[in-house]
C-alpha positions as CSV (number, residue, x, y, z in Angstrom):
1,M,51.7,-135.7,91.8
2,D,54.1,-132.9,91.2
3,H,57.7,-133.8,90.8
4,P,60.3,-131.3,92.0
5,D,62.4,-129.7,89.3
6,P,65.9,-131.2,89.1
7,V,68.6,-129.1,90.6
8,T,70.9,-127.8,87.9
9,P,74.4,-126.8,88.9
10,P,75.3,-123.1,88.5
11,P,77.3,-122.3,85.5
12,H,80.9,-121.5,85.9
13,A,81.8,-117.8,86.0
14,P,83.6,-116.9,82.8
15,N,86.6,-115.4,84.6
16,A,86.9,-118.0,87.4
17,P,90.4,-119.7,87.6
18,P,90.5,-123.4,86.9
19,P,90.8,-125.6,90.0
20,M,94.3,-126.2,91.4
21,R,95.7,-129.7,91.0
22,P,97.8,-131.1,93.8
23,P,101.5,-131.6,92.8
24,S,102.5,-135.0,91.8
25,R,104.9,-137.1,93.9
26,R,107.6,-136.9,91.2
27,R,107.6,-133.1,91.3
28,R,107.9,-133.1,95.1
29,W,111.0,-135.3,94.9
30,V,112.6,-133.2,92.2
31,G,112.0,-130.0,94.2
32,A,113.4,-131.5,97.4
33,L,116.5,-132.8,95.5
34,V,117.2,-129.4,94.0
35,A,116.9,-127.7,97.4
36,V,119.3,-130.2,98.9
37,L,121.8,-129.7,96.1
38,V,121.7,-125.9,96.5
39,L,122.1,-126.1,100.3
40,G,125.0,-128.5,99.8
41,A,126.7,-126.1,97.3
42,L,126.3,-123.2,99.8
43,V,127.7,-125.2,102.7
44,G,130.6,-126.5,100.5
45,G,131.4,-123.0,99.2
46,S,131.4,-121.5,102.7
47,Y,133.6,-124.3,104.0
48,Y,136.1,-123.7,101.2
49,L,136.2,-120.0,101.8
50,I,136.9,-120.5,105.5
51,K,139.2,-123.5,105.3
52,R,141.2,-122.8,102.1
53,P,145.0,-122.6,102.5
54,A,146.7,-119.2,102.3
55,A,148.5,-118.7,99.0
56,D,151.9,-117.0,98.9
57,S,152.9,-114.2,96.7
58,R,154.0,-116.6,93.9
59,G,150.7,-118.5,93.7
60,G,151.9,-121.5,95.8
61,F,150.5,-122.6,99.2
62,A,152.2,-122.3,102.5
63,G,152.2,-126.0,103.0
64,G,154.5,-128.6,101.5
65,P,153.8,-131.3,99.0
66,G,150.3,-132.0,100.3
67,G,149.1,-128.5,100.8
68,P,149.0,-126.5,104.0
69,R,149.7,-129.5,106.2
70,G,152.3,-131.2,104.1
71,G,155.5,-132.2,105.7
72,G,157.6,-132.5,102.5
73,P,160.4,-130.4,101.3
74,G,158.1,-127.5,100.4
75,G,156.5,-127.6,103.8
76,G,159.4,-126.4,105.9
77,A,160.2,-123.2,103.9
78,G,157.0,-123.0,102.0
79,G,157.1,-120.1,99.7
80,G,157.5,-117.2,102.2
81,A,154.0,-117.1,103.7
82,G,155.5,-116.3,107.1
83,L,157.4,-113.2,105.8
84,V,155.9,-109.8,106.6
85,T,156.5,-107.1,104.0
86,V,157.4,-103.8,105.7
87,G,158.5,-100.3,104.9
88,H,161.9,-99.3,106.1
89,A,164.2,-96.3,106.4
90,A,167.8,-95.8,107.4
91,V,168.9,-93.9,110.4
92,T,170.7,-90.8,109.1
93,Q,172.7,-87.9,110.6
94,A,171.0,-84.7,109.6
95,E,170.6,-81.0,110.6
96,L,167.2,-80.9,112.4
97,P,165.6,-77.5,112.7
98,I,163.9,-76.7,116.0
99,T,160.6,-75.0,115.0
100,I,157.4,-73.6,116.4
101,D,154.3,-74.1,114.3
102,A,151.3,-71.8,114.8
103,L,148.3,-70.4,113.0
104,G,148.7,-66.7,112.0
105,T,146.7,-63.9,110.4
106,V,148.2,-61.6,107.8
107,T,148.0,-58.0,109.1
108,P,148.9,-55.0,106.9
109,L,151.2,-52.2,108.2
110,A,148.6,-49.6,107.2
111,T,145.0,-49.6,106.2
112,I,143.7,-46.2,105.2
113,T,140.2,-45.0,104.2
114,L,140.3,-42.2,101.8
115,K,137.8,-39.6,103.2
116,P,137.4,-36.1,101.7
117,Q,138.6,-33.2,103.8
118,V,136.3,-30.7,102.1
119,G,132.8,-31.0,100.7
120,G,131.8,-30.6,97.1
121,V,131.1,-32.4,93.9
122,L,133.4,-35.3,93.0
123,T,134.4,-34.5,89.5
124,E,137.1,-37.1,88.7
125,V,138.1,-40.6,89.9
126,L,141.6,-41.3,88.5
127,F,142.2,-44.9,89.8
128,T,141.2,-48.4,88.9
129,E,139.7,-50.7,91.5
130,G,142.4,-53.1,92.7
131,Q,145.2,-51.0,91.3
132,T,148.6,-50.6,93.1
133,V,149.1,-46.9,93.8
134,R,152.1,-45.0,94.8
135,K,152.4,-42.5,97.6
136,G,151.4,-39.0,96.5
137,Q,149.6,-40.3,93.4
138,L,146.4,-38.3,92.5
139,L,143.4,-40.5,92.9
140,A,140.3,-38.2,92.8
141,R,139.4,-34.5,92.4
142,I,136.7,-32.4,93.9
143,D,135.4,-29.3,92.2
144,P,138.0,-26.7,93.2
145,R,136.2,-23.5,92.0
146,P,134.6,-22.5,95.3
147,Y,137.9,-22.9,97.1
148,E,139.8,-21.0,94.5
149,Q,137.4,-18.0,94.9
150,A,137.8,-18.2,98.7
151,L,141.6,-18.1,98.3
152,E,141.4,-15.1,96.1
153,Q,139.1,-13.4,98.6
154,A,141.5,-14.1,101.4
155,R,144.4,-12.8,99.4
156,G,142.5,-9.5,98.6
157,T,141.7,-8.9,102.2
158,R,145.4,-9.4,103.1
159,L,146.5,-6.9,100.5
160,R,144.0,-4.3,101.7
161,D,145.1,-4.6,105.3
162,E,148.7,-4.5,104.4
163,A,148.2,-1.2,102.6
164,Q,146.4,0.2,105.6
165,L,149.2,-0.9,107.8
166,E,151.8,0.8,105.5
167,A,149.9,4.1,105.6
168,A,149.6,3.9,109.4
169,R,153.3,3.3,109.7
170,V,154.0,6.4,107.5
171,T,151.7,8.5,109.6
172,L,153.3,7.3,112.8
173,G,156.7,8.4,111.5
174,R,155.4,11.9,110.8
175,Y,153.9,12.1,114.2
176,R,157.1,11.2,115.8
177,T,158.9,14.0,113.8
178,L,156.4,16.6,114.9
179,L,156.6,15.4,118.5
180,G,160.4,16.0,118.4
181,Q,159.7,19.6,117.3
182,D,157.1,19.8,120.1
183,S,154.5,20.6,117.5
184,I,152.0,17.7,118.4
185,A,150.7,16.2,121.5
186,R,152.2,12.9,122.7
187,Q,148.6,11.4,122.9
188,D,148.3,11.5,119.2
189,V,151.6,9.7,118.7
190,D,150.5,7.0,121.0
191,T,147.2,6.6,119.4
192,Q,148.8,6.2,116.0
193,A,151.3,3.7,117.3
194,A,148.4,1.6,118.7
195,L,146.7,1.7,115.3
196,V,149.8,0.4,113.6
197,K,149.9,-2.6,115.9
198,Q,146.2,-3.2,115.4
199,L,146.7,-3.3,111.6
200,E,149.8,-5.6,112.0
201,G,147.5,-8.1,113.8
202,T,144.9,-7.9,111.1
203,V,147.5,-8.6,108.4
204,V,148.7,-11.7,110.4
205,S,145.1,-12.9,110.6
206,D,144.6,-12.3,106.9
207,K,147.7,-14.4,106.1
208,A,146.3,-17.3,108.2
209,S,143.0,-17.1,106.4
210,E,144.8,-17.1,103.1
211,A,146.8,-20.2,104.1
212,A,143.6,-22.0,105.2
213,A,142.0,-21.3,101.9
214,R,145.0,-22.6,100.1
215,V,144.9,-25.8,102.2
216,N,141.2,-26.3,101.4
217,L,142.0,-25.9,97.7
218,E,144.7,-28.5,98.0
219,F,142.2,-30.8,99.7
220,T,140.2,-30.9,96.5
221,R,143.0,-33.1,95.1
222,I,142.8,-36.5,96.9
223,T,146.1,-38.3,96.8
224,A,147.5,-41.6,98.1
225,P,149.0,-41.3,101.5
226,V,151.0,-44.6,101.2
227,T,152.0,-47.1,98.6
228,G,149.6,-50.0,98.5
229,R,146.6,-51.7,96.9
230,I,143.4,-49.7,96.5
231,G,140.1,-51.5,97.0
232,L,136.7,-51.1,95.5
233,R,135.3,-47.6,94.8
234,A,132.5,-46.5,97.1
235,V,131.5,-43.2,95.5
236,D,131.1,-42.5,91.8
237,P,132.0,-39.3,90.0
238,G,129.3,-36.7,90.0
239,N,128.2,-37.3,93.6
240,T,128.5,-34.7,96.3
241,V,130.8,-35.7,99.1
242,A,131.0,-34.2,102.5
243,A,134.0,-33.5,104.7
244,G,134.7,-36.4,107.1
245,S,132.1,-38.8,105.7
246,T,132.1,-42.3,107.3
247,T,132.2,-44.3,104.1
248,G,135.0,-42.6,102.2
249,I,135.9,-43.0,98.6
250,A,138.0,-46.1,98.8
251,V,140.4,-48.0,101.1
252,I,144.2,-48.4,100.6
253,T,146.1,-51.3,102.1
254,Q,149.8,-51.4,102.3
255,M,151.0,-54.7,100.9
256,N,154.8,-54.4,100.9
257,P,156.1,-55.2,103.5
258,I,153.4,-56.9,105.5
259,D,153.1,-58.5,108.9
260,V,151.8,-61.8,110.2
261,Q,150.5,-62.0,113.7
262,F,150.5,-65.4,115.5
263,A,150.5,-66.8,119.0
264,V,153.3,-68.8,120.6
265,P,153.0,-70.9,123.8
266,Q,154.2,-69.2,126.9
267,D,156.6,-72.0,127.6
268,R,158.5,-71.2,124.4
269,V,158.8,-67.5,125.1
270,P,162.2,-67.9,127.0
271,E,163.7,-69.7,124.1
272,I,162.6,-66.9,121.7
273,Q,163.9,-64.2,124.0
274,T,167.2,-66.0,124.4
275,E,167.7,-66.2,120.6
276,A,166.6,-62.6,120.1
277,A,168.9,-61.3,122.9
278,A,171.8,-63.1,121.2
279,G,171.3,-61.0,118.1
280,R,170.3,-63.9,115.9
281,K,167.7,-63.3,113.2
282,L,164.9,-65.8,113.6
283,A,163.6,-67.0,110.3
284,V,159.8,-67.4,109.8
285,A,158.1,-69.1,107.0
286,A,154.5,-68.6,105.9
287,L,152.9,-71.8,104.6
288,D,149.5,-72.4,102.9
289,R,146.6,-74.3,104.5
290,T,148.1,-77.8,103.6
291,R,151.7,-76.8,104.7
292,S,152.9,-78.0,101.3
293,D,153.6,-74.6,99.7
294,R,155.8,-71.9,101.1
295,L,154.1,-68.5,100.5
296,D,156.9,-66.3,101.7
297,S,159.9,-66.1,104.0
298,G,160.4,-63.4,106.6
299,S,161.9,-62.7,110.0
300,F,160.7,-62.5,113.6
301,S,159.8,-58.9,114.7
302,T,158.6,-58.8,118.3
303,L,156.6,-60.3,121.1
304,D,153.6,-58.8,122.9
305,N,154.1,-57.6,126.5
306,V,151.4,-59.7,128.1
307,V,150.3,-63.4,128.2
308,D,146.7,-64.1,127.2
309,T,145.3,-65.9,130.3
310,T,142.5,-67.6,128.3
311,T,144.9,-69.5,126.0
312,G,148.3,-69.3,127.7
313,T,149.9,-67.8,124.7
314,V,151.7,-64.6,123.8
315,K,151.1,-62.7,120.6
316,A,154.0,-62.3,118.2
317,K,154.7,-60.6,114.9
318,A,156.8,-61.5,111.9
319,R,157.5,-59.3,108.9
320,F,157.6,-60.4,105.3
321,D,158.7,-58.5,102.2
322,N,155.7,-60.0,100.2
323,V,157.3,-59.1,96.9
324,E,155.1,-61.5,95.0
325,S,152.0,-60.4,97.0
326,K,151.1,-64.0,98.0
327,L,150.2,-62.8,101.4
328,F,146.8,-61.1,101.5
329,P,145.4,-59.0,104.3
330,S,143.4,-61.0,106.9
331,Q,144.5,-64.2,105.3
332,F,145.0,-67.3,107.6
333,V,148.4,-68.9,107.1
334,N,150.5,-71.5,108.9
335,V,153.5,-70.0,110.5
336,R,156.8,-71.9,111.2
337,L,159.3,-70.1,113.4
338,T,162.8,-71.6,113.3
339,L,164.6,-71.2,116.6
340,R,167.8,-73.0,115.9
341,T,169.3,-76.0,114.1
342,I,170.9,-79.1,115.7
343,S,172.8,-82.1,114.3
344,A,171.1,-85.4,115.4
345,L,170.3,-88.9,114.3
346,V,166.8,-88.8,112.7
347,V,164.2,-91.4,111.7
348,P,160.7,-90.9,110.2
349,V,158.1,-90.2,112.9
350,T,156.2,-93.4,111.8
351,A,159.2,-95.6,112.9
352,V,158.9,-94.7,116.6
353,R,156.2,-96.5,118.6
354,T,155.1,-96.3,122.2
355,G,155.0,-99.3,124.4
356,P,154.7,-100.1,128.2
357,N,158.4,-99.3,128.6
358,G,158.4,-96.1,126.5
359,P,159.2,-95.4,122.9
360,Y,160.8,-98.2,120.8
361,V,161.6,-99.1,117.2
362,Y,162.0,-102.3,115.2
363,V,165.5,-102.6,113.9
364,I,166.0,-104.8,110.9
365,G,169.1,-107.1,111.1
366,E,171.2,-108.3,108.2
367,D,169.4,-111.7,108.3
368,R,166.1,-109.8,107.9
369,T,164.9,-110.4,111.4
370,V,163.7,-107.5,113.5
371,S,164.6,-106.7,117.1
372,M,162.6,-104.4,119.4
373,R,164.9,-101.7,120.8
374,N,164.0,-99.0,123.3
375,V,165.1,-95.5,122.2
376,K,165.0,-92.0,123.6
377,R,163.3,-89.3,121.6
378,G,164.5,-85.7,121.1
379,E,163.2,-82.8,119.1
380,S,160.6,-83.6,116.4
381,T,159.3,-82.1,113.2
382,V,156.3,-83.0,111.2
383,D,158.3,-85.6,109.2
384,V,161.2,-86.8,111.4
385,T,162.2,-87.4,115.0
386,A,165.6,-87.0,116.6
387,I,166.9,-90.1,118.5
388,T,169.3,-89.2,121.2
389,E,169.9,-92.8,122.5
390,G,169.4,-96.3,121.2
391,L,170.3,-96.2,117.5
392,R,173.4,-95.8,115.3
393,A,173.7,-94.2,111.9
394,G,173.0,-96.5,109.0
395,E,170.8,-99.0,110.8
396,L,167.5,-99.9,109.2
397,V,164.2,-99.4,111.1
398,V,160.6,-100.4,110.2
399,T,158.4,-97.5,109.2
400,E,155.3,-99.4,107.9
401,G,153.8,-102.8,108.9
402,G,155.1,-102.7,112.5
403,D,151.7,-103.7,113.9
404,R,152.2,-107.2,112.6
405,L,155.6,-107.7,114.0
406,S,157.1,-108.9,117.3
407,D,160.7,-109.3,118.5
408,G,162.4,-111.9,116.3
409,S,160.0,-111.7,113.3
410,R,161.3,-112.3,109.8
411,V,160.5,-109.5,107.3
412,Q,160.8,-108.7,103.7
413,L,161.6,-105.2,102.5
414,Q,159.3,-103.4,100.1
415,G,160.6,-103.8,96.6
416,E,162.9,-106.7,97.6
417,R,162.5,-110.1,95.8
418,P,162.3,-113.3,97.9
419,A,165.5,-115.3,98.2
420,A,166.4,-117.9,95.6
421,G,166.1,-120.8,98.1
422,A,162.6,-119.7,99.1
423,R,161.5,-119.6,95.4
424,Q,163.0,-123.0,94.8
425,G,161.5,-124.6,97.9
426,G,158.1,-123.1,97.2
427,G,158.1,-124.3,93.6
428,Q,159.2,-127.8,94.6
429,G,156.5,-127.9,97.3
430,S,153.7,-126.8,95.1
431,G,154.8,-129.1,92.3
432,Q,155.0,-132.1,94.5
433,G,151.7,-131.1,96.1
434,R,150.0,-131.3,92.7
435,R,151.7,-134.6,91.9
436,R,151.2,-136.2,95.3
437,G,148.3,-134.2,96.8
438,Q,146.8,-137.3,98.3
439,Q,150.1,-138.3,100.0
440,G,150.6,-134.7,101.3
441,A,147.1,-134.8,102.7
442,G,148.0,-137.7,104.9
443,G,150.9,-135.6,106.3
444,Q,153.7,-137.8,104.9
445,G,156.7,-136.4,103.2
446,P,160.5,-136.6,103.3
447,G,160.2,-135.9,106.9
448,G,159.0,-139.4,107.4
449,P,155.7,-140.9,108.1
450,G,154.1,-139.8,111.2
451,A,155.9,-136.4,111.2
452,A,153.8,-133.8,113.0
453,P,152.2,-131.2,110.7
454,A,153.7,-127.7,110.9
455,P,151.4,-124.9,112.1
456,Q,150.1,-122.7,109.4
457,G,152.2,-119.6,108.9
458,A,155.2,-121.1,110.8
459,A,157.3,-121.4,107.7
460,S,159.3,-118.4,106.4
461,A,161.4,-117.9,103.4
462,P,165.1,-118.4,104.1
463,V,167.8,-115.9,103.2
464,V,170.3,-117.0,100.5
465,G,172.8,-119.3,102.0
466,A,170.8,-119.8,105.3
467,P,169.4,-123.3,106.1
468,G,165.6,-123.6,106.0
469,P,163.7,-123.9,109.3
470,A,162.8,-127.4,110.4
471,P,159.1,-128.4,110.8
472,V,157.7,-127.9,114.3
473,G,157.0,-131.2,116.1
474,E,155.0,-132.0,119.2
475,G,158.0,-131.7,121.5
476,T,159.3,-128.4,120.2
477,A,159.3,-125.0,121.9
478,A,156.1,-124.0,120.0
479,T,154.0,-126.4,122.1
480,T,156.0,-126.7,125.3
481,A,156.9,-123.1,125.9
482,P,156.7,-122.3,129.7
483,S,154.3,-119.7,130.9
484,G,155.7,-116.1,130.6
485,A,158.4,-117.2,128.0
486,H,158.5,-115.3,124.7
487,V,157.7,-117.4,121.7
488,A,159.1,-116.5,118.3
489,P,156.4,-115.8,115.7
490,A,157.8,-118.4,113.3
491,A,157.7,-121.1,115.9
492,A,154.3,-120.1,117.3
493,G,152.4,-120.4,114.0
494,L,150.8,-117.0,114.1
495,P,147.8,-116.4,111.8
496,T,148.5,-115.3,108.3
497,P,147.3,-111.9,107.0
498,E,144.5,-113.7,105.1
499,Q,143.4,-115.5,108.3
500,R,143.5,-112.2,110.2
501,Q,141.4,-110.5,107.6
502,R,138.8,-113.3,107.6
503,M,138.6,-113.4,111.4
504,L,137.9,-109.6,111.6
505,E,135.5,-109.6,108.6
506,A,133.4,-112.4,110.2
507,V,132.5,-110.2,113.2
508,K,132.7,-106.7,111.7
509,D,129.0,-106.2,112.5
510,D,129.5,-107.1,116.2
511,P,131.6,-104.4,117.9
512,E,132.1,-106.4,121.0
513,Q,133.3,-109.5,119.2
514,L,135.5,-107.4,116.9
515,A,137.2,-105.8,119.9
516,R,137.8,-109.2,121.5
517,R,139.4,-110.6,118.3
518,K,141.6,-107.6,117.9
519,Q,142.8,-108.0,121.5
520,F,143.4,-111.7,120.8
521,L,145.5,-110.9,117.7
522,E,147.5,-108.3,119.7
523,Q,148.2,-110.9,122.4
524,L,149.5,-113.2,119.6
525,D,151.7,-110.5,118.2
526,K,153.2,-109.9,121.7
527,G,154.0,-113.6,122.1
528,D,151.5,-114.3,124.9
529,P,151.9,-118.1,125.6
530,A,148.3,-118.5,126.6
531,A,147.1,-116.9,123.4
532,I,149.5,-118.9,121.3
533,E,148.4,-122.1,122.9
534,R,144.8,-121.2,122.3
535,W,145.5,-120.5,118.7
536,Q,147.3,-123.8,118.3
537,R,144.3,-125.7,119.8
538,M,142.0,-123.9,117.3
539,Q,144.2,-124.9,114.4
540,Q,144.4,-128.5,115.7
541,R,140.6,-128.7,115.9
542,R,140.3,-127.2,112.5
543,R,142.8,-129.7,111.0
544,E,141.0,-132.6,112.7
545,G,137.6,-131.4,111.4
546,A,139.1,-131.1,107.9
547,G,140.6,-134.6,108.1
548,G,137.3,-136.1,109.4
């Protein structure tokens, strides 16, 4: 009986990977623990970045002894976190020039192409490309020999005809003597007289031919018709040139003086005509592309006689001496025409803002609080604006940082150190916060247990000698302001600059949410009670979440 062969397992391939072993329970627990720790670290770091208190400029926090919600001595005037640093300028009395700015094109008084008047071989070129030449200066020479011979020929013809004329005149005299003696017929006398006249005409023609030949000889010398700058040479010596060629030898442009042509609005034409009719010389300045460098100064020349209907402007010209040759033909320049000068109160253009009630400025008081004041604008320049009503000389106005202000906000000027009281209070609050952080976290301080926490950003650094602001309680105007009433930023607890930045950065990728948050911040700056109440509820929920 045949027995089947035993089945032998196939040998392992030499390159086959070893079989995978399932992970042990211990490894799975370690991996899960590491993942939980990493997730916890991410959540904790995110919470810290979002909920961390805003630090003031001296390194302390806006809160009192216990941090941002502390109610101790440092909490009321906590280190100046509520101050807004702004740029400022003083209202000054100045002479304000009334100007018209326009874009102009440099136009030379004369642009001349040197074209030969006679043909021939160009034997010499006596100028250097780009050279400044004088009127009458010899620039090039054409071979004059053919024209010299033509002149000699014309002179010889004239001399021959003059000799014939002289002989005819002598013969006519003799004929007249014989006619008096009745020895010759009158017909012969008349014929001789006609011959004399004929020869006189021939001599006049010969003189004209001689003069033409002399002119052609002079045309072989090409001279500069005006003083100016000569351009690139178009013909080299040795070439044959023809009379009236289109290209010419070179081009001369008159540089001194030079004109600038520009356009002025048709509404400003009466002002220009009034000043010009009064005999006043209107100054014009030519500026470079950035308006930072004055190229040259000149005077207004004239206006065109028609309005360009496509642009509503009138062409005008101004003349410049251009002694330093900074104005180049066909160059684009910025033109500033000064009509007159007035004395007015001026402020930087950045100080004037536009609101629902018209233009206004923020005026800085002696206690470093700002007040919104409506003004009336006058004439303006690129840098300053005249104020005809609403300001007095010497007052300080805000020029930078006004978008973070509202009426009654406290500010700090650029380059100005915080008051001594604010530094002392901030240092005391931060020191006590480090020593009694746990007590401050419970919201207790010298204000007594149970004192309501002050809204973040409500504190502001006091001025020297001024009492610090009291903490805002539940029954203060910050929480019970009636609808439509204006709430001061210090009492309303507006968001700090750090909070504003975090709010906007969180939604920077969502344009719709970003626009909503910007609108919400603007409502807070304007003192909208509904927006302030909403912000306080958000802060209250955030504090309750942090405390839980």
